[in-house]
LOLORO-200923 format. One record per atom (N, C-alpha, C): x, y, z; residue in one letter. Coordinates in Angstrom, 1 decimal. Layout:
N
<atom u="X" v="Y" w="Z" tipa="A"/>
...
***
This chain:
83
<atom u="-4.5" v="-10.0" w="102.7" tipa="M"/>
<atom u="-5.0" v="-8.6" w="102.6" tipa="M"/>
<atom u="-6.0" v="-8.5" w="101.5" tipa="M"/>
<atom u="-7.1" v="-7.9" w="101.8" tipa="T"/>
<atom u="-8.2" v="-7.8" w="100.8" tipa="T"/>
<atom u="-7.9" v="-6.7" w="99.8" tipa="T"/>
<atom u="-8.6" v="-6.6" w="98.7" tipa="P"/>
<atom u="-8.4" v="-5.6" w="97.8" tipa="P"/>
<atom u="-8.7" v="-4.2" w="98.3" tipa="P"/>
<atom u="-9.6" v="-4.1" w="99.2" tipa="V"/>
<atom u="-10.0" v="-2.8" w="99.8" tipa="V"/>
<atom u="-8.8" v="-2.3" w="100.7" tipa="V"/>
<atom u="-8.2" v="-3.3" w="101.5" tipa="E"/>
<atom u="-7.1" v="-2.9" w="102.4" tipa="E"/>
<atom u="-5.9" v="-2.6" w="101.5" tipa="E"/>
<atom u="-5.7" v="-3.2" w="100.4" tipa="A"/>
<atom u="-4.5" v="-2.9" w="99.5" tipa="A"/>
<atom u="-4.6" v="-1.5" w="98.9" tipa="A"/>
<atom u="-5.8" v="-1.0" w="98.7" tipa="S"/>
<atom u="-5.9" v="0.3" w="98.1" tipa="S"/>
<atom u="-5.8" v="1.4" w="99.1" tipa="S"/>
<atom u="-5.7" v="1.1" w="100.4" tipa="L"/>
<atom u="-5.6" v="2.2" w="101.4" tipa="L"/>
<atom u="-4.2" v="2.8" w="101.4" tipa="L"/>
<atom u="-4.1" v="4.1" w="101.7" tipa="K"/>
<atom u="-2.8" v="4.8" w="101.6" tipa="K"/>
<atom u="-1.8" v="4.2" w="102.6" tipa="K"/>
<atom u="-2.2" v="3.9" w="103.8" tipa="E"/>
<atom u="-1.3" v="3.4" w="104.8" tipa="E"/>
<atom u="-0.7" v="2.0" w="104.5" tipa="E"/>
<atom u="-1.3" v="1.3" w="103.6" tipa="N"/>
<atom u="-0.8" v="0.0" w="103.2" tipa="N"/>
<atom u="0.0" v="0.0" w="101.9" tipa="N"/>
<atom u="0.3" v="1.1" w="101.4" tipa="S"/>
<atom u="0.9" v="1.2" w="100.0" tipa="S"/>
<atom u="2.3" v="0.6" w="100.1" tipa="S"/>
<atom u="3.1" v="0.9" w="101.1" tipa="D"/>
<atom u="4.5" v="0.3" w="101.2" tipa="D"/>
<atom u="4.4" v="-1.2" w="101.3" tipa="D"/>
<atom u="3.5" v="-1.7" w="102.1" tipa="K"/>
<atom u="3.4" v="-3.2" w="102.2" tipa="K"/>
<atom u="3.0" v="-3.8" w="100.9" tipa="K"/>
<atom u="2.1" v="-3.2" w="100.2" tipa="V"/>
<atom u="1.7" v="-3.8" w="98.9" tipa="V"/>
<atom u="2.8" v="-3.7" w="97.9" tipa="V"/>
<atom u="3.6" v="-2.6" w="97.9" tipa="Y"/>
<atom u="4.7" v="-2.4" w="96.9" tipa="Y"/>
<atom u="5.7" v="-3.5" w="97.2" tipa="Y"/>
<atom u="6.1" v="-3.8" w="98.4" tipa="H"/>
<atom u="7.1" v="-4.8" w="98.8" tipa="H"/>
<atom u="6.6" v="-6.2" w="98.5" tipa="H"/>
<atom u="5.3" v="-6.4" w="98.6" tipa="N"/>
<atom u="4.8" v="-7.7" w="98.2" tipa="N"/>
<atom u="4.9" v="-8.0" w="96.7" tipa="N"/>
<atom u="4.6" v="-6.9" w="95.9" tipa="L"/>
<atom u="4.6" v="-7.1" w="94.5" tipa="L"/>
<atom u="6.0" v="-7.1" w="93.9" tipa="L"/>
<atom u="6.9" v="-6.2" w="94.4" tipa="Y"/>
<atom u="8.2" v="-6.0" w="93.8" tipa="Y"/>
<atom u="9.3" v="-6.4" w="94.8" tipa="Y"/>
<atom u="9.4" v="-7.7" w="95.1" tipa="K"/>
<atom u="10.4" v="-8.2" w="96.1" tipa="K"/>
<atom u="11.8" v="-8.1" w="95.4" tipa="K"/>
<atom u="12.8" v="-7.9" w="96.3" tipa="E"/>
<atom u="14.2" v="-7.9" w="95.8" tipa="E"/>
<atom u="14.5" v="-9.3" w="95.3" tipa="E"/>
<atom u="15.1" v="-9.3" w="94.1" tipa="K"/>
<atom u="15.5" v="-10.6" w="93.5" tipa="K"/>
<atom u="16.8" v="-11.1" w="94.2" tipa="K"/>
<atom u="16.8" v="-12.4" w="94.5" tipa="V"/>
<atom u="18.0" v="-13.0" w="95.1" tipa="V"/>
<atom u="19.0" v="-13.2" w="94.0" tipa="V"/>
<atom u="20.2" v="-12.6" w="94.2" tipa="K"/>
<atom u="21.2" v="-12.8" w="93.2" tipa="K"/>
<atom u="22.0" v="-14.0" w="93.4" tipa="K"/>
<atom u="22.1" v="-14.8" w="92.3" tipa="D"/>
<atom u="22.9" v="-16.1" w="92.4" tipa="D"/>
<atom u="24.4" v="-15.8" w="92.4" tipa="D"/>
<atom u="25.1" v="-16.6" w="93.1" tipa="K"/>
<atom u="26.6" v="-16.5" w="93.0" tipa="K"/>
<atom u="27.1" v="-17.2" w="91.8" tipa="K"/>
<atom u="28.1" v="-16.7" w="91.1" tipa="P"/>
<atom u="28.6" v="-17.4" w="89.9" tipa="P"/>
<atom u="29.2" v="-18.8" w="90.3" tipa="P"/>
<atom u="29.0" v="-19.8" w="89.4" tipa="K"/>
<atom u="29.6" v="-21.1" w="89.7" tipa="K"/>
<atom u="31.1" v="-21.1" w="89.5" tipa="K"/>
<atom u="31.6" v="-20.3" w="88.6" tipa="F"/>
<atom u="33.0" v="-20.3" w="88.3" tipa="F"/>
<atom u="33.6" v="-18.9" w="88.6" tipa="F"/>
<atom u="34.9" v="-18.9" w="88.8" tipa="Q"/>
<atom u="35.6" v="-17.7" w="89.0" tipa="Q"/>
<atom u="36.5" v="-17.3" w="87.9" tipa="Q"/>
<atom u="37.0" v="-16.1" w="87.8" tipa="V"/>
<atom u="37.9" v="-15.7" w="86.7" tipa="V"/>
<atom u="39.2" v="-16.5" w="86.9" tipa="V"/>
<atom u="39.6" v="-17.1" w="85.7" tipa="G"/>
<atom u="40.8" v="-17.9" w="85.8" tipa="G"/>
<atom u="40.5" v="-19.4" w="85.8" tipa="G"/>
<atom u="39.3" v="-19.8" w="86.0" tipa="D"/>
<atom u="38.9" v="-21.2" w="86.0" tipa="D"/>
<atom u="39.0" v="-21.8" w="84.6" tipa="D"/>
<atom u="39.4" v="-23.0" w="84.5" tipa="K"/>
<atom u="39.5" v="-23.7" w="83.2" tipa="K"/>
<atom u="38.2" v="-24.5" w="83.0" tipa="K"/>
<atom u="37.6" v="-24.3" w="81.8" tipa="I"/>
<atom u="36.3" v="-25.0" w="81.5" tipa="I"/>
<atom u="36.3" v="-25.6" w="80.1" tipa="I"/>
<atom u="35.3" v="-26.4" w="79.8" tipa="R"/>
<atom u="35.0" v="-26.8" w="78.5" tipa="R"/>
<atom u="33.6" v="-26.4" w="78.1" tipa="R"/>
<atom u="33.3" v="-26.3" w="76.8" tipa="I"/>
<atom u="32.0" v="-25.9" w="76.4" tipa="I"/>
<atom u="31.2" v="-27.1" w="75.9" tipa="I"/>
<atom u="29.9" v="-27.1" w="76.2" tipa="S"/>
<atom u="29.1" v="-28.3" w="75.8" tipa="S"/>
<atom u="28.8" v="-28.1" w="74.3" tipa="S"/>
<atom u="28.7" v="-29.3" w="73.7" tipa="I"/>
<atom u="28.3" v="-29.3" w="72.3" tipa="I"/>
<atom u="26.8" v="-29.6" w="72.2" tipa="I"/>
<atom u="26.1" v="-28.9" w="71.3" tipa="H"/>
<atom u="24.7" v="-29.0" w="71.1" tipa="H"/>
<atom u="24.5" v="-30.4" w="70.4" tipa="H"/>
<atom u="23.6" v="-31.2" w="71.1" tipa="K"/>
<atom u="23.3" v="-32.5" w="70.5" tipa="K"/>
<atom u="22.1" v="-32.5" w="69.7" tipa="K"/>
<atom u="22.1" v="-33.1" w="68.5" tipa="S"/>
<atom u="21.0" v="-33.2" w="67.6" tipa="S"/>
<atom u="20.1" v="-34.3" w="68.1" tipa="S"/>
<atom u="19.0" v="-34.5" w="67.5" tipa="T"/>
<atom u="18.0" v="-35.5" w="68.0" tipa="T"/>
<atom u="18.5" v="-36.9" w="67.9" tipa="T"/>
<atom u="19.2" v="-37.3" w="66.8" tipa="F"/>
<atom u="19.6" v="-38.7" w="66.6" tipa="F"/>
<atom u="21.1" v="-38.9" w="66.9" tipa="F"/>
<atom u="21.7" v="-38.0" w="67.6" tipa="R"/>
<atom u="23.2" v="-38.2" w="67.9" tipa="R"/>
<atom u="23.4" v="-39.3" w="68.9" tipa="R"/>
<atom u="24.4" v="-40.1" w="68.7" tipa="R"/>
<atom u="24.7" v="-41.2" w="69.6" tipa="R"/>
<atom u="25.0" v="-40.8" w="71.0" tipa="R"/>
<atom u="24.6" v="-41.5" w="72.0" tipa="G"/>
<atom u="24.8" v="-41.1" w="73.4" tipa="G"/>
<atom u="26.2" v="-41.3" w="73.9" tipa="G"/>
<atom u="27.0" v="-42.2" w="73.2" tipa="Y"/>
<atom u="28.3" v="-42.5" w="73.6" tipa="Y"/>
<atom u="29.3" v="-41.5" w="73.1" tipa="Y"/>
<atom u="28.9" v="-40.6" w="72.2" tipa="Q"/>
<atom u="29.8" v="-39.5" w="71.7" tipa="Q"/>
<atom u="30.0" v="-38.4" w="72.8" tipa="Q"/>
<atom u="31.1" v="-37.7" w="72.7" tipa="A"/>
<atom u="31.4" v="-36.7" w="73.7" tipa="A"/>
<atom u="30.4" v="-35.5" w="73.6" tipa="A"/>
<atom u="30.0" v="-35.0" w="74.7" tipa="T"/>
<atom u="29.1" v="-33.8" w="74.7" tipa="T"/>
<atom u="29.8" v="-32.5" w="75.0" tipa="T"/>
<atom u="31.1" v="-32.6" w="75.2" tipa="F"/>
<atom u="31.9" v="-31.4" w="75.5" tipa="F"/>
<atom u="33.0" v="-31.3" w="74.5" tipa="F"/>
<atom u="33.5" v="-30.0" w="74.2" tipa="T"/>
<atom u="34.6" v="-29.8" w="73.3" tipa="T"/>
<atom u="35.9" v="-30.4" w="73.9" tipa="T"/>
<atom u="36.9" v="-30.7" w="73.0" tipa="K"/>
<atom u="38.2" v="-31.1" w="73.5" tipa="K"/>
<atom u="39.0" v="-29.9" w="73.9" tipa="K"/>
<atom u="38.7" v="-28.8" w="73.4" tipa="E"/>
<atom u="39.5" v="-27.6" w="73.7" tipa="E"/>
<atom u="39.1" v="-27.0" w="75.1" tipa="E"/>
<atom u="40.1" v="-26.5" w="75.8" tipa="I"/>
<atom u="39.9" v="-26.0" w="77.1" tipa="I"/>
<atom u="40.0" v="-24.5" w="77.0" tipa="I"/>
<atom u="39.1" v="-23.8" w="77.7" tipa="F"/>
<atom u="39.0" v="-22.3" w="77.8" tipa="F"/>
<atom u="39.2" v="-21.8" w="79.2" tipa="F"/>
<atom u="39.5" v="-20.5" w="79.3" tipa="V"/>
<atom u="39.7" v="-19.9" w="80.6" tipa="V"/>
<atom u="38.7" v="-18.7" w="80.7" tipa="V"/>
<atom u="38.0" v="-18.6" w="81.9" tipa="I"/>
<atom u="37.1" v="-17.5" w="82.1" tipa="I"/>
<atom u="37.9" v="-16.3" w="82.3" tipa="I"/>
<atom u="37.5" v="-15.2" w="81.5" tipa="S"/>
<atom u="38.3" v="-14.0" w="81.6" tipa="S"/>
<atom u="37.4" v="-12.9" w="82.3" tipa="S"/>
<atom u="36.1" v="-13.0" w="82.2" tipa="E"/>
<atom u="35.3" v="-12.0" w="82.9" tipa="E"/>
<atom u="33.9" v="-12.6" w="83.2" tipa="E"/>
<atom u="33.3" v="-12.1" w="84.3" tipa="I"/>
<atom u="32.0" v="-12.6" w="84.7" tipa="I"/>
<atom u="31.1" v="-11.4" w="84.5" tipa="I"/>
<atom u="30.0" v="-11.6" w="83.8" tipa="L"/>
<atom u="29.0" v="-10.6" w="83.5" tipa="L"/>
<atom u="27.8" v="-10.8" w="84.4" tipa="L"/>
<atom u="27.5" v="-9.8" w="85.2" tipa="K"/>
<atom u="26.4" v="-10.0" w="86.2" tipa="K"/>
<atom u="25.0" v="-9.7" w="85.5" tipa="K"/>
<atom u="24.6" v="-10.6" w="84.7" tipa="T"/>
<atom u="23.3" v="-10.5" w="84.0" tipa="T"/>
<atom u="22.4" v="-11.6" w="84.6" tipa="T"/>
<atom u="21.2" v="-11.7" w="84.1" tipa="D"/>
<atom u="20.3" v="-12.7" w="84.5" tipa="D"/>
<atom u="20.0" v="-13.6" w="83.3" tipa="D"/>
<atom u="20.5" v="-14.7" w="83.2" tipa="P"/>
<atom u="21.4" v="-15.5" w="84.0" tipa="P"/>
<atom u="22.8" v="-15.0" w="83.9" tipa="P"/>
<atom u="23.6" v="-15.4" w="84.8" tipa="I"/>
<atom u="25.1" v="-15.0" w="84.8" tipa="I"/>
<atom u="25.7" v="-15.6" w="83.6" tipa="I"/>
<atom u="26.5" v="-14.7" w="82.9" tipa="T"/>
<atom u="27.2" v="-15.1" w="81.7" tipa="T"/>
<atom u="28.7" v="-14.9" w="81.9" tipa="T"/>
<atom u="29.5" v="-15.5" w="81.1" tipa="Y"/>
<atom u="31.0" v="-15.4" w="81.2" tipa="Y"/>
<atom u="31.6" v="-15.1" w="79.9" tipa="Y"/>
<atom u="32.7" v="-14.3" w="79.9" tipa="K"/>
<atom u="33.5" v="-14.1" w="78.7" tipa="K"/>
<atom u="34.7" v="-15.1" w="78.9" tipa="K"/>
<atom u="35.0" v="-15.7" w="77.8" tipa="I"/>
<atom u="36.0" v="-16.8" w="77.8" tipa="I"/>
<atom u="37.1" v="-16.5" w="76.8" tipa="I"/>
<atom u="38.3" v="-17.0" w="77.1" tipa="K"/>
<atom u="39.5" v="-16.9" w="76.2" tipa="K"/>
<atom u="40.0" v="-18.4" w="76.1" tipa="K"/>
<atom u="40.7" v="-18.6" w="74.9" tipa="D"/>
<atom u="41.3" v="-19.9" w="74.8" tipa="D"/>
<atom u="42.7" v="-19.9" w="75.5" tipa="D"/>
<atom u="43.4" v="-21.0" w="75.5" tipa="L"/>
<atom u="44.6" v="-21.1" w="76.3" tipa="L"/>
<atom u="45.7" v="-20.2" w="75.7" tipa="L"/>
<atom u="45.5" v="-19.7" w="74.4" tipa="Y"/>
<atom u="46.5" v="-18.8" w="73.8" tipa="Y"/>
<atom u="46.1" v="-17.3" w="74.1" tipa="Y"/>
<atom u="45.2" v="-17.1" w="75.0" tipa="D"/>
<atom u="44.8" v="-15.7" w="75.4" tipa="D"/>
<atom u="44.1" v="-14.9" w="74.3" tipa="D"/>
<atom u="43.4" v="-15.6" w="73.5" tipa="E"/>
<atom u="42.6" v="-15.0" w="72.4" tipa="E"/>
<atom u="41.1" v="-15.1" w="72.8" tipa="E"/>
<atom u="40.4" v="-14.0" w="72.6" tipa="D"/>
<atom u="39.0" v="-13.9" w="72.9" tipa="D"/>
<atom u="38.2" v="-14.9" w="72.0" tipa="D"/>
<atom u="37.2" v="-15.5" w="72.5" tipa="V"/>
<atom u="36.3" v="-16.4" w="71.8" tipa="V"/>
<atom u="35.1" v="-15.7" w="71.4" tipa="V"/>
<atom u="34.7" v="-15.7" w="70.1" tipa="K"/>
<atom u="33.5" v="-15.0" w="69.7" tipa="K"/>
<atom u="32.5" v="-16.0" w="69.3" tipa="K"/>
<atom u="31.3" v="-15.8" w="69.6" tipa="V"/>
<atom u="30.2" v="-16.7" w="69.4" tipa="V"/>
<atom u="29.6" v="-16.5" w="68.0" tipa="V"/>
***
């Protein structure tokens, strides 16, 4: 579509849908109640053989539909985890 055709009144709907397409929503990887571990941030010179995840296990308590999808987690004693 040329710029002249895009500025015509009858093509306004087509132009709008080309510019502002509906975003495809991703499905969450985990569900409420799944048990997970959290990754540990590695520094530059950290050894590769050391663990990259925490030893503690957490449970997903809520799924927040944001972009990207985020999760609220609790520990196994049912206490909220604050960042």
